[in-house]
C-alpha positions, 0 to 999 in steps of 0.5 A, a space after each residue: 549619462 552625465 548630461 542626463 541622456 538615456 544611457 541604456 538598459 531597460 527603460 524605467 517603468 512608464 517609459 519606452 524607447 523609440 526607433 532612435 533609442 530616445 525615451 518616450 512616456 508610455 501612456 498605458 504604463 503611466 496610467 498603471 503607475 497612477 493607479 498603483 500610487 493611488 491604491 498605496 496612498 489609500 492604505 492598501 498593502 503591496 500585495 493588494 495593490 499588485 492584485 488590483 492592477 491589470 496585468 503588466 503590459 510588458 509581460 502580460 503577467 500579474 504584478 508582484 509586490 516587489 515590482 510595485 516597490 520598484 515602480 513606486 
């Protein structure tokens, strides 16, 4: 952790793990992050942003406002 390497746990949204446990950017999740930021910057509420996004690729469920807060 002190060296900046991945220390375990769930990877941050927008990243996934490879077979060796190294972090890799996840293009599908990164695209959702870009959309969420654009929606929020345009003045949409967190609930509106969550409703406008496609389902979460990790779970297949719709996002909720608290997930948007953590993502952004």
